[in-house]
N, C-alpha and C positions, 0 to 999 in steps of 0.2 A: 504494500500500500504506500502511495506517495505521501509526502508531507502535506501537500495540498488537500488530498483526500482525508487524511487524519484530522486536519484542522476543520474541514467541513463536517466530519462526523462528530467531533467534539462540540461544535457550535450548535448542532441541531438540538432542539428542545423536544422531548418526547412526552406524551401523556403519561401520567403516573402509572396507570394500570394497563399493561399490555398482555395480561394473562389470557384474554379471549383468543389471542393469536395462537396459543398452544392447545386450545381445547380440542381441535381435530386430532392431535396426537394422543390425547387422554381418552377420547371417546371409545377407543377399542378396549379400554380397561374400565369402562364405567361401572360394570357390575362389581368388580373388585373394589373400586373406589367407594361405591355405595356401601358395601359391607364394612369397609374400613371406617367410613364416617359414622355409620349407625352404631357400630360397636364402640367407637370413641365417645359418641354422645351418651351411650348407655353407661359407660364407665364413669363419665363425669357426673351423670345423674346419681349414680350409686355413691360417689364421693361426696356429693352434696347432701345425701340422705344420712350419712354416718353421724353428724352432730345431733340428729334427732334421737339416736340411740342414747347418746350422753344425756340429753335433756330428760328423756324418760327415766333413765337410771337415777339421775339426781332427784327429780321430783317424786318418783314413785318408790324406788327402793330405799333411798337415803332419807328424803323428806318424809315419805309415808311410813318408813321403818317397817317394810314388809317384803317378803320374798315369794309371795303367792304366785307370781307369773314369771319367775326366773327361768324355768325350763322352756316355755314358749319363746321367751325373749332370746335365750341362747340359741335355740333352734333357728329362729328367724334371722338372727345375726349371722349364723354360719351359712345359711342359704344365700344371703346377700353377698357374703364374702366369696362363696364359691362362684356365683355369677360374675362377680368382679374379676376374679382370677381368669376365668374362661374368656370373657370378653376382652380382657387386657391382652391375653395371648393371641386371640384372633386378630385384634386391631394391629398389634405389633407385627404379626406374621404378614398380614395383607399390606401393611405399610411398606415393608421391605420388598414385597413382590411388586407393588406399584412402582417403587423407585427404580428397581432394576429393569422393569418392562418399559416404562416410559423413557428411561435413559437409553435403552437399546434401540427403541423405535426412532428417537431423535437422532442418534448417531447414524443409524442406517439411512435415514432420510437425508441427513447432511452429506454423508459419504456418496450416496447415489446422486445427489444433486451436483456435487463436485465433479463427478464423472461426465456430467452433461454440459458443463461449462466449457467455453472455448479457451484457447491458449492465452488470449489477452488477459483473462482474469488472473491466471497464474503468473503472468509476467508482471502484473501490477501489485500482487500481494505476496508477501514472503511466507515461508513455511510456518514460522511461529505464529503469525497472525491467523492462518487457516487452522493450524493445529489446536489453538486455544478455543476456537469455535466448535470444532468437532468433539473435543474431549472435555475441556474444562466447563464451557458454557452449558453443554448438554447435561453434564453431571450435576451442575447446580440446579438446573431446571427439574431434573428427575427427583432430586432431593426435595425441592419445593413442592412438587406434585404429591409427594408422600408425607414426609415428616413435618414440613412446615404447615401443610394443610391440616395434618393431624393435630399439631400443636394448636393451631387456630381453632379447630373444631372443639378440641377438649377444653381449652381454656375459655373459649367463648361460651360454650354451653354450660360449663361449670359456673361461670360468672352469672349467667342468666338463671340457672337453677337456684343459686344462692340468693339472688335478688328476689326470686319468687318466694323462697322460704322466709326470708327476712320480712317481706311484705305481709306474709300470712301471720308472722309472729307479732310484729308491732309496727303499725303504719307510721307513727311519729318518728321512731328511730330510723326507719327505712328512708323516709324523705330527707332526713338530715344527711344520710350517707349518699343518697342519689345525686345530690348537688355536686359531689366531687368527681363522679364518673366522667361526665362530659369534659371536665377540666383536663383530666388525664389524656383523653383522646385529642383535645385541642392542642396540647403541648406536642403530641406526636406529629400532628399536621404541620406545625410550625417548623419542626426540624427536618421534615421529609425531603424537601427540595435540595438542601445542602448535602444530605446523605446520598441522594441519587447522583449528584455531580461528582462527589468524591469517589463513589464506587465505580462510576464510569471511568474515571481517571485510573483507578487501581487496575481495572481490567485491561486498559490500554497498556499500562506499564508491564503487566503480567505477560501480554503478548510479546513485548519487546524482549523480556527476560527469556521466554520460551524460545524465541528466534535466536537470541545470542547463544543459548545453551545448545540448540540444535546445530548452529554453525560451529560451535566449539568442538562438537563431536565429529560431524561429517567432514569438517575442514581441518581435522587434527594434523594431518600430514602437511598441508600447506602452512598452517600456523607455525609448526616447528621448523620447516625449511626456510620460512621468511623471518623467523625469530621475532614474532610479534606477540608472544605470550603475555608480555606486560601490557600491551595495548588492549588485547582481548579481556584481560583481567580487569583493567581500568574501566572499560566500557561496562562490563558486567557489574562491577562494584557500584558504579554511578547509578545504574538502573535499580540495583538492589537497595541502595540508599534512598533513592526517590520513592521506591515502593514502601520502605519502612516509614519515611516521613509522611506520605499521604495516608498510609494505613493508620498511623498514630493520630492524625487529624480526624479521620473517620471514627476511630475508637473514642476520641475525646467527645465528639458530638453524641455518639451512642451512649457513652458513660453518663454524660450530662442528662440525656433524655431519661435513662433508667433511674438516675438519682432523683430526678424530679417526680417521677411516677412513684417511687418508693416513699418519698416525702408525703405525697397525697395519701398513700395507704396508711402511713403512720398517723396522719391527721384523722383519717376515718376511725381508727382505733381509739384515739383520744376522745373523739366525739361520743362514741358508744360508752366509754367509761364515765364521761361527764353526765350525759343525759340518762344513761341506763342506771347509774348509781342513784340518781334522784328518784327515778321511777321505782326502784327496788325499795328505797327507804320509805316511800309513801305507800308501798304495798300494791302498786299497780301491776307489777309483774313479779314472778317468782325468781328465785336465785338460779334455778335450772334454765329458765327462759333467758335470763341475762347472760348466763354462761354460754349457751348455744349461740346467742346473738353476737357475743364477743368473738366466739370461734369463727363465725361467718365473716365478721368484720376483719379479723386478723387474716383469714384465708383469702380475702379479697385482694390483699397486697400481691400475692404470688401470681394469680391468673392475670391481673391487670399488667403486672410487670412483664410476664411472659408474652402477653398479647402484644405489648409494645416492642419487645425484643423480636418477636416473630414478624411484626410489621416492618421493623428495621431490616430484617433479613429479606423480606419480600421486596422492600424498596431496592435493596442491593441486587436481588435476583432480577429485578426489572431490567437492569443493564444487560444481564446475560440473555434475557429474552429479546431485547432490542437487537443485540448482536447476532443471535441465532436467526431471528426472522429476517434480518437484513441479508444474511447469507442466503436463506431460502428464497428471498425475493429477488436475488441477483439474476438478471436475465443474461442468457448466453448471446454473444455476438453472432453465433452460428447455431441456428435452430431449424428443425423441420417444421413445416406447416401442419396444421391439423389434418388437412387432406392427405398429405404424405404419410403421416402417422397412421391414419385410418387404413391406408392401403398396405403400407410396408412394415408397420409396427415401429416401436421406438427402440432405444438402446437396450432396455431390459426385457422387452416383450416383442422380439422380432417376428414378423410373419414371412419366414423364409420361403414359404410356398409361393409367394407372390413376387419374389425377386427374379428379375430378368438376368440372363447371363451378361457379363461385362466383357466387351471385346477389346477396348483400349483406344478407340478413336477419341482424341481430345482436341478441343478448339477453344481458343481465347477470341472472343468476339467483342471488339470495341470496349475493352476492359480498362477502367480507371480503378486505381487502388491506392489507398493510404492506410497505414496501421491505425487502429482505434486511438492510440495515445500519441499519434504523430500529426504533424501539421502539413508536411509536404507529400505530394503524390509520388509514389514509387513507380507506378505505371500510369500512362495516360494514352487513351485511345489505342490500346495495344491489341494487335491481332496476330494469331499464330495458329497454324493447323498442324497437328501431330497425328498422322495416320497410325493405325494399329501396327505395332511392331517397330516403331521408330525409336531410335536411340538418340535422346537429346542430352547434350552436355552443357552445363552452365559453369562459366569460368569468371574469375575476377579476383581482385585483391581481397584480403581479409577485411570483413566489415562492409563490403560493397553492396550487400543485399542479395546474394546469390540464392538464398532460400525462399525468396518471395514467391517465385513461380511454383515451386514445390508446395508451399503452404496453400496456395490457391488450388492447385490440382488435387491435393489431399483434402481440400475443403476444411482446413484448419482455420481459415479466414474466408469471409465472403468478399466478392468484389464490391468496391464502393459504388460502381455502376458498370453496366455491361454484363456479359454472360461468360461462364465457363461451361462448355458443352461436353458431356461424356456420351459417346456413342450417339451424337446428334441431338441429345436432349439436355436442357439446362440441368446442371447437377442438383439444383434445388428442388427438382421435380421428383427426386428419389431420395431415399433415406441416407443419412450419414453412415450408418452401420453397413448398409449395402456396399457403399463405396469403400469404406475402410477395410471391409472383409476381403476386398479384391486387391489390396495394396500391400506390398512388402516394403518395409522401410528399415534401412540400416543407418543409424545415426553416427555422427562423428565421435560423439561421446556416448558409447553404448551403455545401456542399463540392463543389468541382470537382476532378477528377483531372488530373494532368499530362498534356498532350496537346492535341489540337485540339478545336475546338468540335464537329465531327462525332463524334469519338471519345467525347466526354462525353455527347452526346445519345443515342448508340447504346447506352449502358449501360441505357437504358430499353427499347430494342428493338434487339438486335444486328443484325438483318437489315433495318433501316429504310432506305428509299430516300431520296435527297435531297429528293424531292418531299414525302414524309411528314414529313421534318425541317422543311422550310420551312413546311409547313402548321401544325405544332405551334408553331413560332416565331411565326407570324402570329396564331395564336389567343390568345397571351399578350402580344402587342405587343413581342416580342423580336426580330423580323426586322430592325428598324432598327438594333439594337445590332450584329448580325452584319454587316449590310451596310456599316457604318462601319469595320469591321475590315479591315486590309490584304488578307488572303487569304480573307475570308469564312468558310465552314465549315472551311477548312484553317488558320485562324489558331490559334496557340498561346494557351492561357489562362494558362500559368505554373503553378508549384507551388501547389496549393490554389486556383487561380484568381486568384492575386495580381495578374495583369495587368488585371483587371477591377474595377470598383467593386462594393460589396456589393449594390447594387440590380441591377446587370447580372448578377451571379452568381445572384441570386435568380430573375430572369426566366428564365435558362437552365435552372436546376434545375426550375423550373415546367414548362418545355417538355419537359424530360427525363421528368418524371413523367407528363405527358399522353401522350407518345409511346408509352408502354407500354399505353395504353388500359385503365387499372385499373378494377376493379369497386368498389373502396373507395378513396376519395380523402381524404388527410389533409393539411390545410394548417395547419402549426404557426406561427402568426403570420407567414404567408408574404408579407404585404404591408407588414410593419413597416419595411422599408428602402427602400420605393419612394415616389416623390413622388406627390402627390395626383392629378395628371393621369394618370400611368401606372396608378395604383391604380384609377381610374375605368374605364380600359380593361380591366384585368384582372377587375374585378367583373362586367363584361358578359360576358367570356369564361367566368368561373366559372359564371355563370347558365346558360350553354349547356352547359358541360362536365359539370356535376353532374346533369343530367337523366338519370334512369335509373340513377344511381350513388348508393351510400350515401357520404355525405361527413361528415367531422368537421373543423370549423374552430375552431382555437384562436385567438381574436381578441384583438387589442390595440386596434384602433379599432372601437368598438361600432357605429359607423354602418354598418359593412360586413356586419353579421349581423342586421339588423332583420327580414329576410325569412326567417330560418331557421325550419324546422319545429319544432325544439325548442332552447331555450336552457338550458344548465346553468350556474348561477352557483356558483363555487367560492370558498370562504373558509377560510383556515387548513387547507388540505388536505381539506376536507369540502365536499360538494355541498349547499348550503343552500337553493337554489331551483331550480325547473325549470318551463318553460312557454314559450309564445310571447312575442314582444316585447310585444304588447298586454296579455297576461295579467300579465306580470311588472311592467309599468309601473303597472297598476291596483293591485297589491299594495303599492306604495310601500315596498318592502323594500330589500334589499341591491343588487339589480340596478338599481332605480330610482336609488339613490344613486350607483352607478358611472356610469350613463348621464348623469344631470344634471350630475354633477361634471365629466365629460369635456367636455361641451359648454360648460360655464361656463369651463373652462380654455381651450378653443379660442377662445371669444369674447374672453377677456382677451388672448390672444395676438394676435388680429386688431386689437384696439384699440391694443395696444402697438406693433404694426407700423406703424399709421397715424401 
């Protein structure tokens, strides 16, 4: 997320209660929540009834000096106790079930939604920012849906039952206490806005800390080789200190709020002692009645305090809800229309029976394009026809924008205007999954998933046999890499493939792409991390593999693309030349300059090596 986006996010004022936004995620568990709430209310009612047992014991057994009803009294007390224990167990069990279930559903929804977002979202938001929403925010919301709701139900119903009991015992004392209840809640209302602001700030800092922590682990090798441990430590300490400072401020407001509520509760007890004592001396009420009323007045302190604490938590969780719903409301820059989804299905519910075969004819028709976060057009009124089986090479200096065409072909981005046609139809008329299922993509910086070699290769074809896997490995000269590993196809590759070299990871990712038998093959500088001998082997394999397939090769070493059907030379984000190798060399233009310069550099390196 950019600084401008963060400032905009922090400046937005949200309504206090965004809880209706998560109701759809709780609806699936409404029966469980209903049982949890009813049992919680029943427990609070039983807790409110207990002082009446004390009142009866004082007035009847002690005041009346008789034990004639002691056995029914004990029996009834044990029945109430048993009901309390059972309902307590049920409410606690179901609260835990609700928390875990809602948390799971929120995380699944967030993760699935992230799979549907386009590349631009991930370019503009760092890992820590996204991770905090999927893990931390959903956890807080799940906790709120269970335990915070349960706290509110129990304390709220307990307070209501006690007020009803006090009203039935003595109206005058009740109204004296009733004046203090709205004051407590008014104090909470005064403090709420500041707590929302501070909790929003805390969540923002937490995202930065998570991001720094993630970079400190994933970038450990770079940090050590660059000797920037002190700088990383300094950045982490600054964020941690800011987190401590803002959290203390939030704690200060919460503590002040709780202290004021406690003061109100103590005032209530003082009023009962003052007014109740006078009524007892005059004989208006019995000592047992005053005792139970004092018990209720004293008990009022805790539920009111807990309600305020729960409301403070709910105010804080409001920020988590805002962040989660903002993620879920994020629209993808690349999305299928409802008509396309109806016919072809979506990412998670594909209707493969309706998918047409893809042949590989590609056409750019009057395409204008600029990146969502960019100001300048990368392509303007661009036209290009790529018949099925054509090998297109894209060359240029580092950072020139060579991947733009590939991103449009793969529909990672949509044209700003114009059309990209696949087999004569606008790519937007068919589903993204249909297109992506027919593309084999080998990245310059390959990524392997945690697991075995076999598991990683089967991402290209889930039902691939070991024979098919070995065939793909042999085709790209990666079979020797796997044979050298202790367990062969069952060998672990580590997180992100860290147990392998970059070249080895690239060979395996190449085999994974070929295993899917794609109709369109994209090689994004796929041989840049491979030695010259292995590259020569792969070039022979590529010559075989690309036959009958449309292929796009983003090239670093120009010697590898001299046989391409079309070469596009990119400079400053624009395609400045196009043609075959021979045609471009005759023009003595930009491509000629790149080609001759690279061979001059290679010759100089060979002389220096001698």
